[in-house]
N, CA, C and O atoms as CSV, one atom per row, in Angstrom:
chain,resi,resn,atom,element,x,y,z
A,1,MET,N,N,0.814,-1.210,0.057
A,1,MET,CA,C,-0.034,-0.022,-0.041
A,1,MET,C,C,0.855,1.287,0.010
A,1,MET,O,O,0.555,2.266,-0.673
A,2,ASN,N,N,1.934,1.271,0.824
A,2,ASN,CA,C,2.809,2.346,0.914
A,2,ASN,C,C,3.469,2.714,-0.402
A,2,ASN,O,O,3.577,3.884,-0.770
A,3,LYS,N,N,3.924,1.634,-1.123
A,3,LYS,CA,C,4.552,1.748,-2.401
A,3,LYS,C,C,3.638,2.388,-3.477
A,3,LYS,O,O,4.053,3.197,-4.306
A,4,ILE,N,N,2.406,1.970,-3.394
A,4,ILE,CA,C,1.407,2.609,-4.341
A,4,ILE,C,C,1.192,4.014,-4.077
A,4,ILE,O,O,1.037,4.812,-5.002
A,5,LEU,N,N,1.175,4.372,-2.805
A,5,LEU,CA,C,1.028,5.821,-2.391
A,5,LEU,C,C,2.189,6.611,-2.993
A,5,LEU,O,O,2.011,7.654,-3.622
A,6,ILE,N,N,3.346,6.085,-2.777
A,6,ILE,CA,C,4.613,6.727,-3.141
A,6,ILE,C,C,4.655,7.014,-4.640
A,6,ILE,O,O,5.027,8.095,-5.095
A,7,VAL,N,N,4.231,5.925,-5.415
A,7,VAL,CA,C,4.342,5.961,-6.848
A,7,VAL,C,C,3.210,7.018,-7.290
A,7,VAL,O,O,3.462,7.774,-8.228
A,8,ILE,N,N,1.985,7.083,-6.642
A,8,ILE,CA,C,1.053,8.049,-6.998
A,8,ILE,C,C,1.540,9.539,-6.657
A,8,ILE,O,O,1.343,10.461,-7.447
A,9,LEU,N,N,2.167,9.705,-5.469
A,9,LEU,CA,C,2.696,10.955,-5.155
A,9,LEU,C,C,3.801,11.465,-6.202
A,9,LEU,O,O,3.816,12.627,-6.608
A,10,TYR,N,N,4.686,10.526,-6.584
A,10,TYR,CA,C,5.694,10.786,-7.479
A,10,TYR,C,C,5.170,11.238,-8.858
A,10,TYR,O,O,5.648,12.208,-9.446
A,11,ILE,N,N,4.169,10.489,-9.339
A,11,ILE,CA,C,3.579,10.889,-10.629
A,11,ILE,C,C,2.836,12.196,-10.537
A,11,ILE,O,O,2.913,13.000,-11.466
A,12,SER,N,N,2.149,12.437,-9.503
A,12,SER,CA,C,1.487,13.765,-9.225
A,12,SER,C,C,2.522,14.856,-9.293
A,12,SER,O,O,2.351,15.848,-10.003
A,13,PHE,N,N,3.573,14.677,-8.571
A,13,PHE,CA,C,4.635,15.739,-8.468
A,13,PHE,C,C,5.236,15.989,-9.797
A,13,PHE,O,O,5.513,17.132,-10.158
A,14,SER,N,N,5.460,14.868,-10.587
A,14,SER,CA,C,6.109,15.026,-11.874
A,14,SER,C,C,5.206,15.832,-12.769
A,14,SER,O,O,5.691,16.736,-13.451
A,15,PHE,N,N,3.895,15.550,-12.806
A,15,PHE,CA,C,2.928,16.235,-13.699
A,15,PHE,C,C,2.838,17.686,-13.277
A,15,PHE,O,O,2.725,18.545,-14.151
A,16,SER,N,N,2.882,18.029,-11.951
A,16,SER,CA,C,2.725,19.384,-11.528
A,16,SER,C,C,3.922,20.217,-11.935
A,16,SER,O,O,3.770,21.395,-12.260
A,17,ILE,N,N,5.132,19.622,-11.924
A,17,ILE,CA,C,6.328,20.291,-12.393
A,17,ILE,C,C,6.231,20.513,-13.931
A,17,ILE,O,O,6.590,21.594,-14.399
A,18,ALA,N,N,5.784,19.577,-14.683
A,18,ALA,CA,C,5.678,19.712,-16.122
A,18,ALA,C,C,4.659,20.709,-16.454
A,18,ALA,O,O,4.900,21.524,-17.344
A,19,PHE,N,N,3.499,20.727,-15.802
A,19,PHE,CA,C,2.530,21.709,-16.187
A,19,PHE,C,C,2.786,23.060,-15.660
A,19,PHE,O,O,2.225,24.043,-16.144
A,20,SER,N,N,3.658,23.140,-14.635
A,20,SER,CA,C,4.098,24.453,-14.135
A,20,SER,C,C,4.991,25.101,-15.081
A,20,SER,O,O,4.890,26.305,-15.316
A,21,ALA,N,N,5.958,24.273,-15.696
A,21,ALA,CA,C,6.868,24.791,-16.767
A,21,ALA,C,C,6.051,25.229,-17.983
A,21,ALA,O,O,6.382,26.289,-18.515
A,22,ILE,N,N,5.050,24.560,-18.472
A,22,ILE,CA,C,4.252,24.977,-19.588
A,22,ILE,C,C,3.555,26.350,-19.181
A,22,ILE,O,O,3.594,27.338,-19.915
A,23,ALA,N,N,2.932,26.325,-17.987
A,23,ALA,CA,C,2.327,27.588,-17.645
A,23,ALA,C,C,3.229,28.801,-17.538
A,23,ALA,O,O,2.833,29.921,-17.860
A,24,ASN,N,N,4.489,28.553,-17.064
A,24,ASN,CA,C,5.367,29.629,-16.987
A,24,ASN,C,C,5.793,30.190,-18.384
A,24,ASN,O,O,6.067,31.386,-18.487
A,25,LYS,N,N,5.852,29.363,-19.441
A,25,LYS,CA,C,6.139,29.784,-20.669
A,25,LYS,C,C,5.064,30.681,-21.360
A,25,LYS,O,O,5.354,31.570,-22.161
A,26,ASN,N,N,3.806,30.364,-20.975
A,26,ASN,CA,C,2.654,31.044,-21.516
A,26,ASN,C,C,2.126,32.267,-20.726
A,26,ASN,O,O,1.369,33.082,-21.253
A,27,GLN,N,N,2.537,32.364,-19.486
A,27,GLN,CA,C,1.962,33.384,-18.558
A,27,GLN,C,C,3.159,34.108,-17.889
A,27,GLN,O,O,3.985,33.531,-17.182
A,28,ALA,N,N,3.168,35.413,-18.181
A,28,ALA,CA,C,4.118,36.222,-17.456
A,28,ALA,C,C,3.370,36.830,-16.197
A,28,ALA,O,O,2.164,37.059,-16.290
A,29,PHE,N,N,4.001,37.077,-15.114
A,29,PHE,CA,C,3.444,37.775,-14.016
A,29,PHE,C,C,4.466,38.534,-13.157
A,29,PHE,O,O,5.660,38.235,-13.191
A,30,ASP,N,N,3.991,39.499,-12.400
A,30,ASP,CA,C,4.978,40.387,-11.736
A,30,ASP,C,C,4.741,40.208,-10.134
A,30,ASP,O,O,3.619,40.205,-9.628
A,31,ILE,N,N,5.881,40.068,-9.456
A,31,ILE,CA,C,5.799,40.001,-8.016
A,31,ILE,C,C,6.222,41.314,-7.535
A,31,ILE,O,O,7.348,41.720,-7.822
A,32,SER,N,N,5.351,42.076,-6.768
A,32,SER,CA,C,5.686,43.404,-6.329
A,32,SER,C,C,6.888,43.389,-5.362
A,32,SER,O,O,7.072,42.458,-4.578
A,33,ASN,N,N,7.692,44.455,-5.452
A,33,ASN,CA,C,8.852,44.509,-4.593
A,33,ASN,C,C,9.923,43.437,-4.760
A,33,ASN,O,O,10.667,43.067,-3.852
A,34,SER,N,N,9.928,42.955,-6.065
A,34,SER,CA,C,10.925,41.935,-6.322
A,34,SER,C,C,11.717,42.300,-7.531
A,34,SER,O,O,11.336,43.132,-8.355
A,35,GLU,N,N,12.911,41.595,-7.601
A,35,GLU,CA,C,13.741,41.869,-8.702
A,35,GLU,C,C,14.672,40.651,-8.868
A,35,GLU,O,O,14.943,39.951,-7.892
A,36,VAL,N,N,15.145,40.404,-10.050
A,36,VAL,CA,C,16.125,39.363,-10.335
A,36,VAL,C,C,17.491,39.883,-10.761
A,36,VAL,O,O,17.689,40.676,-11.681
A,37,PHE,N,N,18.419,39.322,-9.956
A,37,PHE,CA,C,19.823,39.824,-10.225
A,37,PHE,C,C,20.663,38.602,-10.705
A,37,PHE,O,O,20.331,37.465,-10.369
A,38,THR,N,N,21.654,38.814,-11.420
A,38,THR,CA,C,22.469,37.716,-11.866
A,38,THR,C,C,23.885,38.011,-11.107
A,38,THR,O,O,24.434,39.111,-11.150
A,39,ILE,N,N,24.369,36.951,-10.452
A,39,ILE,CA,C,25.612,36.892,-9.846
A,39,ILE,C,C,26.566,36.048,-10.598
A,39,ILE,O,O,26.117,35.112,-11.260
A,40,GLU,N,N,27.812,36.280,-10.565
A,40,GLU,CA,C,28.795,35.557,-11.240
A,40,GLU,C,C,29.914,35.069,-10.214
A,40,GLU,O,O,30.565,35.870,-9.543
A,41,SER,N,N,30.067,33.807,-10.154
A,41,SER,CA,C,31.197,33.267,-9.308
A,41,SER,C,C,32.402,33.194,-10.095
A,41,SER,O,O,32.486,32.388,-11.022
A,42,LYS,N,N,33.360,33.991,-9.788
A,42,LYS,CA,C,34.703,33.938,-10.487
A,42,LYS,C,C,35.444,32.646,-10.149
A,42,LYS,O,O,36.204,32.105,-10.952
A,43,LEU,N,N,35.178,32.155,-8.873
A,43,LEU,CA,C,35.873,30.863,-8.477
A,43,LEU,C,C,35.353,29.624,-9.305
A,43,LEU,O,O,36.107,28.777,-9.782
A,44,LEU,N,N,34.001,29.615,-9.419
A,44,LEU,CA,C,33.335,28.514,-10.200
A,44,LEU,C,C,33.200,28.752,-11.613
A,44,LEU,O,O,32.913,27.844,-12.393
A,45,LYS,N,N,33.410,30.017,-11.992
A,45,LYS,CA,C,33.181,30.434,-13.401
A,45,LYS,C,C,31.708,30.024,-13.896
A,45,LYS,O,O,31.520,29.441,-14.964
A,46,ARG,N,N,30.775,30.358,-13.089
A,46,ARG,CA,C,29.414,30.072,-13.349
A,46,ARG,C,C,28.533,31.323,-12.886
A,46,ARG,O,O,28.888,32.087,-11.989
A,47,LYS,N,N,27.386,31.435,-13.581
A,47,LYS,CA,C,26.460,32.545,-13.246
A,47,LYS,C,C,25.139,31.857,-12.651
A,47,LYS,O,O,24.660,30.798,-13.058
A,48,TYR,N,N,24.650,32.638,-11.632
A,48,TYR,CA,C,23.391,32.186,-11.072
A,48,TYR,C,C,22.446,33.439,-10.902
A,48,TYR,O,O,22.907,34.541,-10.607
A,49,ASP,N,N,21.172,33.225,-11.093
A,49,ASP,CA,C,20.144,34.302,-10.809
A,49,ASP,C,C,19.762,34.191,-9.397
A,49,ASP,O,O,19.656,33.100,-8.838
A,50,LEU,N,N,19.534,35.436,-8.759
A,50,LEU,CA,C,18.994,35.494,-7.441
A,50,LEU,C,C,17.698,36.221,-7.679
A,50,LEU,O,O,17.646,37.248,-8.356
A,51,TYR,N,N,16.615,35.643,-7.085
A,51,TYR,CA,C,15.264,36.241,-7.089
A,51,TYR,C,C,15.049,36.738,-5.626
A,51,TYR,O,O,14.992,35.985,-4.653
A,52,ILE,N,N,14.931,38.134,-5.585
A,52,ILE,CA,C,14.871,38.800,-4.229
A,52,ILE,C,C,13.620,39.602,-4.196
A,52,ILE,O,O,13.290,40.372,-5.099
A,53,LYS,N,N,12.907,39.374,-3.056
A,53,LYS,CA,C,11.672,40.171,-2.700
A,53,LYS,C,C,11.860,40.795,-1.274
A,53,LYS,O,O,12.260,40.137,-0.313
A,54,VAL,N,N,11.549,42.066,-1.227
A,54,VAL,CA,C,11.587,42.716,0.092
A,54,VAL,C,C,10.249,42.969,0.528
A,54,VAL,O,O,9.342,42.975,-0.304
A,55,PRO,N,N,10.004,43.198,1.849
A,55,PRO,CA,C,8.642,43.513,2.466
A,55,PRO,C,C,8.224,44.895,1.872
A,55,PRO,O,O,9.059,45.700,1.459
A,56,HIS,N,N,6.927,45.111,1.855
A,56,HIS,CA,C,6.268,46.296,1.310
A,56,HIS,C,C,6.781,47.516,1.869
A,56,HIS,O,O,6.822,48.526,1.168
A,57,ASP,N,N,7.218,47.525,3.190
A,57,ASP,CA,C,7.596,48.782,3.920
A,57,ASP,C,C,9.065,48.919,3.995
A,57,ASP,O,O,9.552,49.773,4.736
A,58,TYR,N,N,9.883,48.056,3.207
A,58,TYR,CA,C,11.263,48.008,3.207
A,58,TYR,C,C,11.886,49.344,2.930
A,58,TYR,O,O,12.823,49.755,3.615
A,59,PHE,N,N,11.362,50.045,1.907
A,59,PHE,CA,C,12.004,51.319,1.428
A,59,PHE,C,C,11.488,52.570,2.216
A,59,PHE,O,O,11.895,53.692,1.914
A,60,GLU,N,N,10.608,52.373,3.207
A,60,GLU,CA,C,10.174,53.552,3.952
A,60,GLU,C,C,11.290,54.026,4.794
A,60,GLU,O,O,12.096,53.263,5.327
A,61,GLU,N,N,11.310,55.364,4.900
A,61,GLU,CA,C,12.399,56.103,5.675
A,61,GLU,C,C,12.621,55.578,7.131
A,61,GLU,O,O,13.741,55.434,7.621
A,62,LYS,N,N,11.407,55.296,7.796
A,62,LYS,CA,C,11.419,54.925,9.232
A,62,LYS,C,C,12.058,53.522,9.337
A,62,LYS,O,O,12.396,53.130,10.454
A,63,ASN,N,N,12.247,52.750,8.271
A,63,ASN,CA,C,12.839,51.390,8.372
A,63,ASN,C,C,14.191,51.277,7.754
A,63,ASN,O,O,14.661,50.191,7.417
A,64,LYS,N,N,14.829,52.449,7.607
A,64,LYS,CA,C,16.201,52.478,7.044
A,64,LYS,C,C,17.188,51.572,7.824
A,64,LYS,O,O,18.039,50.895,7.247
A,65,SER,N,N,17.034,51.596,9.117
A,65,SER,CA,C,18.054,50.905,9.998
A,65,SER,C,C,17.419,49.526,10.456
A,65,SER,O,O,18.059,48.738,11.152
A,66,LYS,N,N,16.181,49.290,10.045
A,66,LYS,CA,C,15.548,47.992,10.528
A,66,LYS,C,C,16.197,46.803,9.859
A,66,LYS,O,O,16.537,46.823,8.676
A,67,LYS,N,N,16.360,45.729,10.693
A,67,LYS,CA,C,16.948,44.517,10.291
A,67,LYS,C,C,15.825,43.507,10.012
A,67,LYS,O,O,14.924,43.356,10.837
A,68,TYR,N,N,15.864,42.819,8.875
A,68,TYR,CA,C,14.931,42.019,8.424
A,68,TYR,C,C,15.414,40.552,8.402
A,68,TYR,O,O,16.564,40.377,7.998
A,69,PRO,N,N,14.713,39.501,8.773
A,69,PRO,CA,C,15.202,38.161,8.529
A,69,PRO,C,C,15.194,37.859,7.125
A,69,PRO,O,O,14.497,38.523,6.358
A,70,VAL,N,N,15.972,36.832,6.698
A,70,VAL,CA,C,16.049,36.560,5.360
A,70,VAL,C,C,15.811,35.080,5.144
A,70,VAL,O,O,16.426,34.261,5.827
A,71,LEU,N,N,14.970,34.721,4.250
A,71,LEU,CA,C,14.656,33.343,3.903
A,71,LEU,C,C,15.284,32.987,2.538
A,71,LEU,O,O,14.946,33.526,1.484
A,72,TYR,N,N,16.279,31.979,2.659
A,72,TYR,CA,C,17.062,31.690,1.473
A,72,TYR,C,C,16.461,30.308,0.986
A,72,TYR,O,O,16.247,29.364,1.746
A,73,LEU,N,N,16.213,30.308,-0.388
A,73,LEU,CA,C,15.578,29.120,-0.968
A,73,LEU,C,C,16.395,28.529,-2.144
A,73,LEU,O,O,16.774,29.256,-3.062
A,74,ASN,N,N,16.651,27.262,-2.110
A,74,ASN,CA,C,17.201,26.596,-3.325
A,74,ASN,C,C,16.213,26.433,-4.356
A,74,ASN,O,O,15.036,26.640,-4.060
A,75,ASP,N,N,16.530,26.086,-5.548
A,75,ASP,CA,C,15.637,25.909,-6.655
A,75,ASP,C,C,14.698,27.146,-6.896
A,75,ASP,O,O,13.475,27.082,-7.020
A,76,GLY,N,N,15.463,28.275,-6.942
A,76,GLY,CA,C,14.719,29.591,-6.929
A,76,GLY,C,C,13.604,29.728,-7.930
A,76,GLY,O,O,12.546,30.268,-7.604
A,77,PRO,N,N,13.815,29.238,-9.181
A,77,PRO,CA,C,12.771,29.451,-10.200
A,77,PRO,C,C,11.361,28.980,-9.726
A,77,PRO,O,O,10.324,29.475,-10.168
A,78,TYR,N,N,11.399,28.057,-8.861
A,78,TYR,CA,C,10.140,27.325,-8.419
A,78,TYR,C,C,9.707,27.886,-7.016
A,78,TYR,O,O,8.606,28.396,-6.807
A,79,THR,N,N,10.646,27.740,-6.131
A,79,THR,CA,C,10.293,27.984,-4.691
A,79,THR,C,C,10.109,29.500,-4.405
A,79,THR,O,O,9.325,29.857,-3.525
A,80,PHE,N,N,10.787,30.353,-5.101
A,80,PHE,CA,C,10.607,31.764,-4.906
A,80,PHE,C,C,9.076,32.243,-5.171
A,80,PHE,O,O,8.509,33.086,-4.477
A,81,LYS,N,N,8.545,31.632,-6.189
A,81,LYS,CA,C,7.155,32.092,-6.472
A,81,LYS,C,C,6.182,31.743,-5.319
A,81,LYS,O,O,5.338,32.551,-4.933
A,82,VAL,N,N,6.329,30.541,-4.797
A,82,VAL,CA,C,5.530,30.132,-3.742
A,82,VAL,C,C,5.793,30.901,-2.436
A,82,VAL,O,O,4.840,31.293,-1.763
A,83,ALA,N,N,6.967,31.110,-2.091
A,83,ALA,CA,C,7.310,31.878,-0.851
A,83,ALA,C,C,6.963,33.355,-0.975
A,83,ALA,O,O,6.509,33.997,-0.028
A,84,ALA,N,N,7.201,33.887,-2.221
A,84,ALA,CA,C,6.787,35.370,-2.369
A,84,ALA,C,C,5.260,35.520,-2.383
A,84,ALA,O,O,4.692,36.517,-1.939
A,85,GLY,N,N,4.639,34.476,-2.916
A,85,GLY,CA,C,3.141,34.528,-2.884
A,85,GLY,C,C,2.478,34.636,-1.526
A,85,GLY,O,O,1.467,35.304,-1.312
A,86,VAL,N,N,3.152,33.900,-0.603
A,86,VAL,CA,C,2.673,33.884,0.803
A,86,VAL,C,C,2.838,35.213,1.378
A,86,VAL,O,O,2.041,35.620,2.223
A,87,THR,N,N,3.875,35.955,0.954
A,87,THR,CA,C,3.998,37.333,1.703
A,87,THR,C,C,3.001,38.326,1.239
A,87,THR,O,O,3.117,39.483,1.644
A,88,HIS,N,N,2.062,38.019,0.459
A,88,HIS,CA,C,1.077,38.957,0.115
A,88,HIS,C,C,-0.009,39.175,1.269
A,88,HIS,O,O,-0.830,40.092,1.268
A,89,PHE,N,N,0.116,38.180,2.267
A,89,PHE,CA,C,-0.680,38.320,3.529
A,89,PHE,C,C,0.150,39.233,4.394
A,89,PHE,O,O,1.318,38.909,4.606
A,90,PRO,N,N,-0.355,40.386,4.936
A,90,PRO,CA,C,0.358,41.310,5.692
A,90,PRO,C,C,1.092,40.694,6.893
A,90,PRO,O,O,2.164,41.176,7.258
A,91,SER,N,N,0.551,39.659,7.504
A,91,SER,CA,C,1.208,39.002,8.604
A,91,SER,C,C,2.432,38.210,8.148
A,91,SER,O,O,3.267,37.871,8.987
A,92,MET,N,N,2.569,37.920,6.940
A,92,MET,CA,C,3.660,37.097,6.421
A,92,MET,C,C,4.710,38.050,5.720
A,92,MET,O,O,5.811,37.590,5.416
A,93,ASP,N,N,4.407,39.298,5.471
A,93,ASP,CA,C,5.358,40.100,4.723
A,93,ASP,C,C,6.308,40.906,5.709
A,93,ASP,O,O,6.278,42.125,5.879
A,94,LYS,N,N,7.108,40.050,6.291
A,94,LYS,CA,C,8.071,40.638,7.342
A,94,LYS,C,C,9.542,40.224,7.176
A,94,LYS,O,O,10.426,40.502,7.987
A,95,SER,N,N,9.716,39.501,5.990
A,95,SER,CA,C,11.139,39.073,5.724
A,95,SER,C,C,11.408,39.169,4.271
A,95,SER,O,O,10.527,39.184,3.411
A,96,ILE,N,N,12.858,39.242,4.021
A,96,ILE,CA,C,13.384,39.257,2.691
A,96,ILE,C,C,13.391,37.834,2.193
A,96,ILE,O,O,13.820,36.940,2.922
A,97,VAL,N,N,12.932,37.584,0.982
A,97,VAL,CA,C,12.887,36.292,0.346
A,97,VAL,C,C,13.851,36.195,-0.789
A,97,VAL,O,O,13.755,36.995,-1.720
A,98,VAL,N,N,14.811,35.234,-0.779
A,98,VAL,CA,C,15.880,35.152,-1.760
A,98,VAL,C,C,15.850,33.687,-2.363
A,98,VAL,O,O,16.084,32.701,-1.663
A,99,GLY,N,N,15.557,33.616,-3.661
A,99,GLY,CA,C,15.545,32.316,-4.288
A,99,GLY,C,C,16.798,32.250,-5.174
A,99,GLY,O,O,17.011,33.136,-6.003
A,100,ILE,N,N,17.644,31.189,-5.004
A,100,ILE,CA,C,18.817,30.953,-5.741
A,100,ILE,C,C,18.626,29.969,-6.802
A,100,ILE,O,O,18.202,28.839,-6.560
A,101,SER,N,N,18.984,30.445,-8.172
A,101,SER,CA,C,18.649,29.562,-9.304
A,101,SER,C,C,19.724,28.578,-9.479
A,101,SER,O,O,20.650,28.500,-8.671
A,102,PHE,N,N,19.626,27.805,-10.542
A,102,PHE,CA,C,20.653,26.834,-11.003
A,102,PHE,C,C,21.640,27.658,-11.757
A,102,PHE,O,O,21.420,28.821,-12.095
A,103,ALA,N,N,22.809,26.960,-12.019
A,103,ALA,CA,C,23.833,27.695,-12.782
A,103,ALA,C,C,23.264,27.950,-14.278
A,103,ALA,O,O,22.578,27.096,-14.841
A,104,HIS,N,N,23.573,29.093,-14.833
A,104,HIS,CA,C,23.149,29.408,-16.166
A,104,HIS,C,C,23.641,28.379,-17.219
A,104,HIS,O,O,24.796,27.952,-17.206
A,105,GLY,N,N,22.748,28.017,-18.095
A,105,GLY,CA,C,23.150,27.119,-19.177
A,105,GLY,C,C,23.167,25.662,-18.751
A,105,GLY,O,O,23.499,24.829,-19.594
A,106,GLU,N,N,22.869,25.305,-17.628
A,106,GLU,CA,C,22.912,23.914,-17.198
A,106,GLU,C,C,21.557,23.370,-16.818
A,106,GLU,O,O,20.667,24.085,-16.356
A,107,ASN,N,N,21.440,22.102,-17.027
A,107,ASN,CA,C,20.258,21.414,-16.527
A,107,ASN,C,C,20.109,21.581,-15.047
A,107,ASN,O,O,21.070,21.326,-14.321
A,108,GLY,N,N,18.926,22.009,-14.532
A,108,GLY,CA,C,18.749,22.325,-13.131
A,108,GLY,C,C,19.117,21.146,-12.242
A,108,GLY,O,O,19.788,21.390,-11.240
A,109,GLN,N,N,18.748,19.889,-12.503
A,109,GLN,CA,C,19.066,18.826,-11.762
A,109,GLN,C,C,20.557,18.663,-11.573
A,109,GLN,O,O,21.045,18.521,-10.452
A,110,PHE,N,N,21.343,18.687,-12.787
A,110,PHE,CA,C,22.729,18.652,-12.714
A,110,PHE,C,C,23.365,19.598,-11.832
A,110,PHE,O,O,24.263,19.253,-11.065
A,111,SER,N,N,22.885,20.905,-11.921
A,111,SER,CA,C,23.424,21.947,-11.195
A,111,SER,C,C,23.225,21.786,-9.708
A,111,SER,O,O,24.175,21.948,-8.942
A,112,ARG,N,N,22.010,21.469,-9.273
A,112,ARG,CA,C,21.676,21.316,-7.841
A,112,ARG,C,C,22.434,20.108,-7.231
A,112,ARG,O,O,22.999,20.226,-6.143
A,113,VAL,N,N,22.446,18.998,-7.899
A,113,VAL,CA,C,23.195,17.842,-7.340
A,113,VAL,C,C,24.566,18.206,-7.132
A,113,VAL,O,O,25.088,17.971,-6.042
A,114,ARG,N,N,25.252,18.794,-8.128
A,114,ARG,CA,C,26.721,19.108,-7.980
A,114,ARG,C,C,26.878,20.159,-6.868
A,114,ARG,O,O,27.752,20.015,-6.013
A,115,ASP,N,N,26.067,21.186,-6.866
A,115,ASP,CA,C,26.314,22.372,-5.975
A,115,ASP,C,C,25.815,22.066,-4.563
A,115,ASP,O,O,26.264,22.755,-3.647
A,116,LEU,N,N,24.951,21.123,-4.301
A,116,LEU,CA,C,24.315,21.029,-2.988
A,116,LEU,C,C,24.701,19.717,-2.261
A,116,LEU,O,O,24.219,19.451,-1.160
A,117,THR,N,N,25.588,18.891,-2.900
A,117,THR,CA,C,26.059,17.665,-2.147
A,117,THR,C,C,27.362,17.855,-1.535
A,117,THR,O,O,28.238,18.417,-2.192
A,118,PRO,N,N,27.586,17.465,-0.389
A,118,PRO,CA,C,28.926,17.751,0.317
A,118,PRO,C,C,30.075,16.963,0.004
A,118,PRO,O,O,31.219,17.400,0.131
A,119,VAL,N,N,29.777,15.695,-0.442
A,119,VAL,CA,C,30.938,14.821,-0.806
A,119,VAL,C,C,30.796,14.117,-2.166
A,119,VAL,O,O,29.689,13.957,-2.680
A,120,VAL,N,N,31.870,13.724,-2.705
A,120,VAL,CA,C,31.909,13.012,-4.005
A,120,VAL,C,C,31.353,11.668,-3.753
A,120,VAL,O,O,31.796,11.022,-2.803
A,121,ASP,N,N,30.394,11.165,-4.535
A,121,ASP,CA,C,29.808,9.869,-4.431
A,121,ASP,C,C,30.011,9.252,-5.815
A,121,ASP,O,O,29.284,9.606,-6.743
A,122,LYS,N,N,31.061,8.256,-6.002
A,122,LYS,CA,C,31.275,7.692,-7.223
A,122,LYS,C,C,30.155,6.711,-7.741
A,122,LYS,O,O,30.169,6.314,-8.907
A,123,SER,N,N,29.240,6.354,-6.889
A,123,SER,CA,C,28.133,5.540,-7.266
A,123,SER,C,C,27.094,6.231,-8.177
A,123,SER,O,O,26.294,5.610,-8.877
A,124,TRP,N,N,27.180,7.550,-8.103
A,124,TRP,CA,C,26.400,8.390,-8.955
A,124,TRP,C,C,26.903,8.458,-10.418
A,124,TRP,O,O,27.931,9.090,-10.662
A,125,LYS,N,N,26.253,7.864,-11.348
A,125,LYS,CA,C,26.820,7.734,-12.707
A,125,LYS,C,C,26.291,8.934,-13.545
A,125,LYS,O,O,27.034,9.383,-14.418
A,126,LYS,N,N,25.158,9.446,-13.361
A,126,LYS,CA,C,24.451,10.466,-14.220
A,126,LYS,C,C,24.965,11.894,-13.872
A,126,LYS,O,O,25.069,12.762,-14.739
A,127,TYR,N,N,25.265,12.088,-12.627
A,127,TYR,CA,C,25.440,13.466,-12.058
A,127,TYR,C,C,26.861,13.503,-11.317
A,127,TYR,O,O,27.328,12.504,-10.770
A,128,ILE,N,N,27.472,14.677,-11.347
A,128,ILE,CA,C,28.698,14.810,-10.544
A,128,ILE,C,C,28.250,15.343,-9.222
A,128,ILE,O,O,27.381,16.214,-9.187
A,129,THR,N,N,28.806,14.859,-8.108
A,129,THR,CA,C,28.497,15.158,-6.737
A,129,THR,C,C,29.657,15.844,-5.998
A,129,THR,O,O,30.785,15.801,-6.489
A,130,GLY,N,N,29.424,16.467,-4.851
A,130,GLY,CA,C,30.466,16.880,-3.988
A,130,GLY,C,C,30.929,18.280,-4.257
A,130,GLY,O,O,32.074,18.581,-3.922
A,131,GLY,N,N,30.156,19.155,-4.823
A,131,GLY,CA,C,30.576,20.533,-5.067
A,131,GLY,C,C,30.226,21.550,-4.042
A,131,GLY,O,O,30.595,22.715,-4.188
A,132,ALA,N,N,29.462,21.131,-2.908
A,132,ALA,CA,C,28.932,22.028,-1.965
A,132,ALA,C,C,29.985,22.946,-1.296
A,132,ALA,O,O,29.690,24.112,-1.031
A,133,THR,N,N,31.166,22.454,-1.029
A,133,THR,CA,C,32.187,23.308,-0.338
A,133,THR,C,C,32.673,24.337,-1.257
A,133,THR,O,O,32.798,25.481,-0.820
A,134,GLU,N,N,32.968,24.071,-2.497
A,134,GLU,CA,C,33.303,25.128,-3.417
A,134,GLU,C,C,32.225,26.067,-3.727
A,134,GLU,O,O,32.525,27.237,-3.962
A,135,TYR,N,N,30.954,25.672,-3.755
A,135,TYR,CA,C,29.787,26.400,-3.950
A,135,TYR,C,C,29.717,27.462,-2.821
A,135,TYR,O,O,29.613,28.662,-3.076
A,136,LEU,N,N,29.778,26.972,-1.578
A,136,LEU,CA,C,29.697,27.874,-0.435
A,136,LEU,C,C,30.920,28.849,-0.433
A,136,LEU,O,O,30.732,30.012,-0.075
A,137,GLU,N,N,32.211,28.415,-0.831
A,137,GLU,CA,C,33.350,29.272,-0.800
A,137,GLU,C,C,33.186,30.320,-1.752
A,137,GLU,O,O,33.655,31.429,-1.495
A,138,SER,N,N,32.492,30.079,-2.968
A,138,SER,CA,C,32.465,31.013,-3.977
A,138,SER,C,C,31.665,32.254,-3.495
A,138,SER,O,O,31.846,33.299,-4.120
A,139,VAL,N,N,30.840,32.250,-2.497
A,139,VAL,CA,C,30.092,33.374,-2.228
A,139,VAL,C,C,30.983,34.593,-1.818
A,139,VAL,O,O,30.582,35.744,-1.988
A,140,SER,N,N,32.201,34.305,-1.272
A,140,SER,CA,C,33.020,35.501,-0.949
A,140,SER,C,C,33.658,36.025,-2.261
A,140,SER,O,O,34.248,37.105,-2.249
A,141,TYR,N,N,33.552,35.274,-3.411
A,141,TYR,CA,C,34.217,35.751,-4.692
A,141,TYR,C,C,33.090,36.350,-5.616
A,141,TYR,O,O,33.369,36.753,-6.745
A,142,THR,N,N,31.859,36.398,-5.131
A,142,THR,CA,C,30.783,36.690,-6.025
A,142,THR,C,C,30.450,38.153,-5.999
A,142,THR,O,O,30.603,38.813,-4.971
A,143,HIS,N,N,29.989,38.674,-7.132
A,143,HIS,CA,C,29.474,40.028,-7.173
A,143,HIS,C,C,28.227,40.090,-8.097
A,143,HIS,O,O,28.019,39.210,-8.932
A,144,LEU,N,N,27.408,41.152,-7.923
A,144,LEU,CA,C,26.296,41.338,-8.794
A,144,LEU,C,C,26.841,41.898,-10.137
A,144,LEU,O,O,27.743,42.735,-10.181
A,145,THR,N,N,26.228,41.378,-11.226
A,145,THR,CA,C,26.536,41.827,-12.545
A,145,THR,C,C,25.390,42.667,-13.107
A,145,THR,O,O,25.472,43.145,-14.239
């Protein structure tokens, strides 16, 4: 029974990703107080997009020295939209949301497996693993372009 449930959930998730990609191509939308920046890692020689949304009151003079919590999200092209959407509720619009994309020009799955796994695992044949340390170190070498 559990195996059947897992298969059903997997298929549902796969279809939702596929339909999401189709919808994204056909429908543009705007998230208020948000912007996309491209950063370049000189260390890794790769570029990544950062999706950033600030609270509605972020630019008000009275909040110039206010510190906001930051929510960092992997898989930025997908997770950012969901997290930013939740901030439309005033009680949830109190933090900065940052979605980090995959490396430019790369398959998202390849990029995330390489960049987010801490050790090399030779048993993985399709993807390279173990790039997390370099990925984190590259932050100090990164700048907005």
